[in-house]
C-alpha positions, -999 to +999 in steps of 0.1 A: +001-003+000+010+036-006+023+055+022-006+072+045-027+046+029-060+055+030-057+088+025-089+089+012-126+075+013-129+036+006-157+016-007-170-020+002-194-033-026-220-060-011-234-084-041-268-083-016-299-059-017-297-033+008-315-038+043-300-074+039-284-098+066-246-091+041-254-055+037-263-048+076-232-066+083-210-052+061-222-017+074-212-031+115-178-042+100-176-010+079-182+019+108-155-001+123-131+001+097-137+036+094-128+044+129-096+026+130-084+042+097-099+074+097-111+072+065-150+070+057-161+036+037-187+038+013-207+012+007-220+000-024-250-024-030-247-043-066-270-071-061-279-093-087-269-127-104-258-139-079-222-124-074-212-119-107-223-083-111-211-069-077-177-091-090-172-075-125-175-039-106-147-052-081-124-067-108-128-036-131-117-014-097-083+004-096-061-018-080-049+003-052-070-013-024-097+014-019-123-010-034-129-041-014-158-065-022-181-085+002-186-124-008-196-152+007-189-192-002-205-185-030-183-164-044-155-193-050-176-221-067-191-190-094-161-203-118-174-245-116-214-230-122-209-205-146-193-210-182-182-175-185-172-152-158-168-115-166-135-119-141-110-142-131-120-162-089-085-164-084-063-139-106-088-107-097-091-108-062-076-119-031-086-129+003-085-102+033-102-114+064-131-137+070-159-118+092-186-137+099-201-177+095-234-190+086-246-226+090-278-214+093-300-230+064-337-243+071-360-262+048-395-251+048-425-269+028-457-257+023-480-267+057-501-289+029-468-312+034-476-331+060-437-341+072-424-336+103-386-348+096-359-344+065-357-382+059-401-381+057-398-348+032-376-369+011-394-405+012-427-378-002-406-365-030 
């Protein structure tokens, strides 16, 4: 990084809508970063395309450290699920830190589906 970094505001690109869990978490982290770095952190929400829109914006940004991109694990499997990405996940990005862990997946069904367990649901399909 350049001497005196950061000397101006930074941008944190979030690949989800304003008000989403990732957005709220990003805002909490950016508040603390701004205090420590003594610079404003601007949140830029770029939802859509499973993170590809945000990823492309980050990959095209200047490689000066002033643009950060909040991603989740699904970002790392994009090369396996999307034939032509407008960026290379491994070449165009460098991990900085992990800020949260989420294992909260829930399976729900319509009340008319009479199952009480995941095994009953699988058998009923």
